[in-house]
N, C-alpha and C positions, 0 to 999 in steps of 0.2 A: 428568435429564440423564445420569446414570451408566449408563443402560441403552441409550442411543442407539447406541454403537459395536457392541453385540451384536445389536441389531435390524437395523442396516445390514448386518452380516456375514451374518446369516441370509438377508436379502433378496437379497444379492449372490449367494450360492450357488445360489439358485433359478434364476438366469439362465445357469447353466453349460451350455455346449455345446462341441462339438469344434471345434478350430481350431489354428492353428500360431503365432499371435501375439496380443498383447493391446494395447488402449489403456491409457493410464495417466494419472494426475493428478500434476502437479508444483506443489507449494506455491510461491506467488509471493514472491520478493524480488528487487529489481533487481540486487543484487550477484551472486546466483547465476545469474540469467538472463544477465547480462553475461558471466560466465565461459564460458557455453555459446553465445556468439554464432555461432560457426562451425557449430553444429548447427542453430540456429534460422534463420539467414539462409543458406540453401543457394544453390546455383548459380542457381536460378530464383527470381524474385520470388514471395513468398508472403504470405498474410494473417497478420500477426503482432501486430496492435494490441491485441486483447482478451486479458487475462490474469486468472487463471491458465489455463494450457493444460491441456486434457484431450485427449490424442492422442499424437502421436509427435514433437512439436517438440523435446523434450529426451530424450536417451538415459536410460531409466529406471534403468539400472544405476549411473549416476554413477561410472563407473570412471575411475581415474587411470592405472593400469597393469594388466597381466595378473595374474590371481590366481595365487598359488603354492599349488596344491592339495596339494603335498607337506607343507605346514605342518600343525601339529596344530590341533585344534579351537579351543583358546583363542586361538591366534594369528589364525586366520581370522576369528573373531567380533570380535576387537578391532580388526583392521586391514582386513579385506576384505569381510566379509559382514554382513547383517542379523542381529540377535540370533536371530530365528526366521525362516526363509526356506523357502518351498515353491515350487518352479518345475516346473510340469508343462506338457504340450503345450497344455492348454485353460485353465489358470489359473496366476496367480502370487499368492502371499500373503507378506506380510512384517510383522514386528512389531519395534519398537525401543524401548529405554529412552532417554529424552532428558534428560540432565543439563545444567544451566547454572549453574555455580558460579564466581562472580567475586568478587575482592576488589580494592579500589582506594582512591584518595584524591582529594579535590578540594582545590586550593590556589588562592589568589588573594583576591578580594573576600570569599569565604566559604571556610572550611576545615572539612572533615569527612571521616570514613571512609565509603567506599562499599562495598556488597556486594550480591550477588544469590544467592539460593538457590532454584533451580527444579528440580523433579522432574516429568518428563513422559513421555509415551509417544505413539507414532504407529503406525498400522497401515494397510496398503494392500492392496487386492485388485483384480486385473484378471482378467476372464473373457473369453476370446476377443478379438475385435475389437469387442465390444458393450458391455461393462459395466466400470465403474471405480468404486471406492469408496476414500475416504481419510478417516480420522478421526485427530485428535490432541487431547491434553488436557494442560494444564500447571497445576501448583499452584506459586505463586510467592510469595516474600517478597523484598523488596529495599529498599535505600536508595539513592536517586539523587542526582544533582547538583542544586544549588540552583535552576538555571534550569528544570529539569524540575518541581521542586516548585511553582514559581510558575505554570507552565503548567497543571499538574494542578488547582491550586486555582481557577484562572480558568475552566476548562471543566467542572469538577465530576467528572472521572474521570482516570485515568492515560492520557496521550496514546497513542492507537492500541491500548490494551490493555484498555479497558473499566473497569468499576467496581472500585474498590479500597477497602478499609478504611483508616482512619488517614490520610486525605488531609491533615489539618491537622498531623499530627506528622511526615509525610514518611517513615514506616516502613510501606511499602506491603505489603499482603497481599491477593492476588487470585488468581483462577483464570480461565483462558480455554480455549476449545475451538474446533476447526475441524472441519467435516464437509462432504464433497462426494460426492454420488452421481450418476453420469452413465450414461445409456444411449444408445448410438449406434445409432439406427434405420437410418440411411443417411447418405451424405455430405451429403444435402440436409436432414437433420433429426436433431439431437442435443439431448437434454433433460437438464438438470442441476437438482438441488435441493441447495441449499447453505446453510451458515452460515459465511460466508467473506468475503473481501475481493474487490473488483473493481478492476482498473486498465486504463484505455483509453489507449493511446498508446505511443510508442517511448521516451519519456524517463524520467528518474528521477522527475520530477514529472509531473502531468497537470492541465490546466485543465478537463478534461471530468469524469471520475470517476477518483479515485486510491485507493491503498491507505492513505491517511492515517487515516480513521476506523476504529474497531474493527469487527469482523465484524458483518454484518447478514444476516438471513434473506432468501433470494431464490431465484427460479427463473430459469434461463437457457435460452432456446430459440435454437438456432443451426444454421447449415447453409451449405454452399457449393454454388453452382450456376454452372458455367462460371467466369467471371471475377468473379462476385459472391459476397460472403459477408455474412450478416446475423446480428445478435445482438439478441434481445429479452429484456430483463432486467426482472423485476417483483419489487420489493423491499418488505419489511416492516421498518420501522426504528423505533428508540426515539427519543423526544424528552424527555430528562431535564430540560430547561429549562421544559417545560410539562407538569407531572405531572397525571394524572387525579385529581380530587377528588370527594368524595361529593356536594357541592353546587356545581354549576357557577357559581352566583352568588356563592359565597364561596370565594376562593382559599385561605383559611386552614382550611377544613374538612378532614376526614380524607383523607389521601393514599391513593390506590388504585393507586399504581405510576406508572411513567413514561408520558408521553404516547405516542401512536402516530401515525406518519406513514407515508406510502407513496410509492414512487417507481417510475416506469416509464422505462427508458432504452433507446432504440432506436439501433442503430448499423449502418450499411450500408457495406461497404467494396468498392471496385471497383478491379481491377487495370487501370489505364488503358494500360499498355504493359509493356515488359520492364523498365522502370526506375522507374515511378511507380505509386503506389496512392493513392486518394483516398477518404476516409471521411466520411459525413455522420452527424451526431449530433443526437438530440432528447431532451430530458429533461422530465419532468412530475412535480411534487411536490404531494401533497395530504395532508390530515390528517383523522383521525377526529374527528367532531363539531366541525368547523371552523366557528366563528361569527364569525371575525375579519373585518376590513375588507380591501379590496384584492383581492377575488376568492376563489374557492374552490380555485384551483390555480395553481401557479407553473411556467411553461414556460421552456425555454431551448433555444438552437440552437448547434451547434458544427460545426467542420470539423477533420479530422485528415488529414495528408498525410505520405507517406514517399517519398523519392527516393533511388535508389541508382545514381549515375552509374558507379561502379566496384564490383567484386565485394565488397570488404571495407569500403566506405565508405557509410554511411547518413546522410542528412540528413532531418530531420523538423520538423514544425510543427503547431500547433493554434491554433484561434480559438474563443472562446465568448462569448455575450452572451445577455441575457434574451430578446430578440427582435430581429428584423431592424432595427428602428428604433434599437436601442441600439448597433449596430456603429459603430465610429469611434474616433478617437484624439485628438480635440481636447479640451482641458481646460476649455473654456468651455461645452460642451454636455453633455447627459445621455448621454454615451457610456460605457456600463457594459460594457466589453470586457476580456477576458483573452486573452493569447496566449502562445505558446511557440515558440522557435526553437532547434534543436540539431543536433548531429552526433555520430556515434560510429563507431568503427572497431575491428576486431579484428586481431590479429597485426600490430600496427603495426611498420613498418620490417622486416617479415618476421621479427620476433621472435615465436615461437610463444607464445600465451597472454598477450600484452601487449595489453590492451584499454583504450580511452580514450573518455570522453564529455565533451563541452562543451555547456552548455545555458544559455539565457536564458529567464526567465519574468517576466511582469508581469500585474497585474490592477488596473484602474482602481477608484477608490473606489466603493463601493455595489454592485459586481458581486457577485452571489450573495445580496444582501440582498433583503428583501421587506417591504412595509408591514405584513404579518402574519407575525411571525417563526415562527409554527407551520409555515409552508410555505416557509421559507428553505432554502438549499442546504446542509443539514447532516444528519448522522446521529449520534445519541447525543451531541449537543452539540459535535461536531467538524465541520470543513469537509469536504464531500464531494470537493472538488478540492484546491487547494493548502493546506497546513497553516497558512500565514500569513493565509489568508482573502482579503483584498483590500487595496488601497491600498499596493502594494509593487512594487519591482523587485528581481530576483535574478539573479545569474550564478553558475554553479557548474561545477566540473570533477571528474571521477572517473577514476581509473586503477587497474586491477588487473593483477597479474602472478602467474602460477603456474609453478613449476618443480618437477617431481615432486610431492612432497607439501607443499612450501613455498609460501605464498601471501602476497602483499602487497596491501593496500588503502589507497588514498590519496584524500582528498577535500578540496577547498577551496571555500569559498562566501562570497560577499558579498551582503548584502541591505540595501536602503534602504527604510524603511517609515514610515508615519505613524500615530501613536496619538492617541486622543481626549484633548484637554487636560483634560477633566473627565467625570464620569459622565453629565452631562446633554447633552453634545455628541456628535455623530455625524459623524465625518469619513470614514466609509466602511470601517473596518477590522473592526469587531465585527459579525459577520453576524447577531447577535440584536437589534441596535438597529433601530428601525422608522422613527423620525422624522428626516428629513434636516435637519441644522442648518447645513450649509455651502453656499455658493452655487456654488463651483467644483468641478471634477472632476479636478484634477490630482493625480498620484501623489506622495505625500509630504506632502500637506496635514495639518495638525495638528502634533503634536510629532514631529519627524523623528528617527528612530533609524538608526544605522549598525551593522550586525552583521557581524563577521568570524568565520568558523568554519573550523577546519582539523582534520582527523582522519587518523590513521595507525594501521593495524593490521598486525601481523605474526603469521602463524599457521603451525602445523604440523598438517596434516590427518592425523589418525590413521586415521579411517574415512570415506571419501567417501560411503558408503551413506546415512548420516544426518548427515553434516557434523560429525562429532566431531573436535574440534581443541583444541590448546593455543593460546591467543591472548594476545598482548601489545598493549595499546592506549594511544594518547595522543590527547587532544583539547585544543585551545587555542581558547577562545571569548572574544571581546571585543565588548561591546555598549555604545554610547554614545548617550544621549539628548541631542541637540544643543540642545534647548530648556531642559531643566533642568540639564544638565551631569552628570547621573548616569552613572557609568561602572562597568560590572561586567566583571570578568575572571576566567575560570575556566581552570585547567590541571588536567586529569584524567588520572590514570594508572590502568590496570586490567590485571589478569592473571587468567586463569581457564581452566577446562576447559568448553568450550561445545559445543552441538550444535543441530540443527534448521536449517531454512531460513527461520525467521521474521525479519522485518525490524523493527529498532528505530530509528526516526528520532529524531534528537536535535538537529536544527537549529532549535530554537525560540528 
């Protein structure tokens, strides 16, 4: 693993040619992409559904204001430039150190000290309009809030971050990496090989494929022809719930590593007019040495739409189901459907850099499950779509504002979801359960929970090149199980020096 960045760098330099500009890769986080909505959603309607972007959708310089070239080297590196930066006519290269040092406290039902100690690095290379390379690596130790601990123990790894030591103690120790190498043959064909996340849709969530699970290896082939754009994604994913064993007939024999599953995700987007784009989605999941019941593969169908009636206002929606026969919204039939409705805007009320999102998501019970859990809709033990899995309704709002180097992030969310009353019952929330034990398909069946989540962050951005910032954060989370009466309340305060564009979802 430690040699991958150097190998990619050498390969990238082999593609060098003369030109005057470069394509570039932008790591995906909804917060950062939302800040750049005016750059992404230009005057004309464009294809914007599949992320991360490799191209010119976001300005690669991440400038907040003009550089002051009269300043000394130390000032420029701390506030305006990459640590190492080479910009030539035919290529651009940069390298950064990425710290993430946080201290904090949780108060409420549980009380404890929180901290994060991360040392990382990122490097990027763009050559002409043809080649782009990005690699990042992080070594992390952390102690998170209690509700993150319970989620980590339930799925067997740290949510969205991969395998960690000390899951049972809550003192996490893990490393993660990202790599993306892209070659742009022409507008009609671009190829990427990546160990990264994928997100399809305009929303914070996605009911098709989201950035919820940890990185997985994949190849992406894409291109634009006229009003059409296609993406063909072929993935190699871990299945830690079904490990490989020396004797297939004896699950307690020697473990040979995580199970292996594969995914093929096809997405075709069409610009139906000056205001509307329509995308069709198909998924197929299968597993290595699959001997289970219910077929050899698990397919799904989806729809993604974006409507922009006015320049700064975007409305969007998604639908997903196992197959055409499962589309529907009645609770008495086998309607395994998930959908999303939302809207977002930038420069609201003509206030520059004031961006707002409002979104609704729901998934019926048993959506994304399969009679053979080896081919359910998961990767690395985590849902490929919404982190809640299924059997939920959710409404959320996000607002961001930037003034010079000062930034504010606010989020509020309410979710209503059903949990299994016992380990032997399956009301449609746990994607790894196989035997359906309930007769109905209404959302909230089982033990109903109400979750309220509010988050506020206030930041001063020291260096926009790699998002280095001082950040003060506050989270208030309240969850009540209406069946048992259990109530958990967490108030979390954090302060730290942070960097990178990684996303850390905490609404579990």
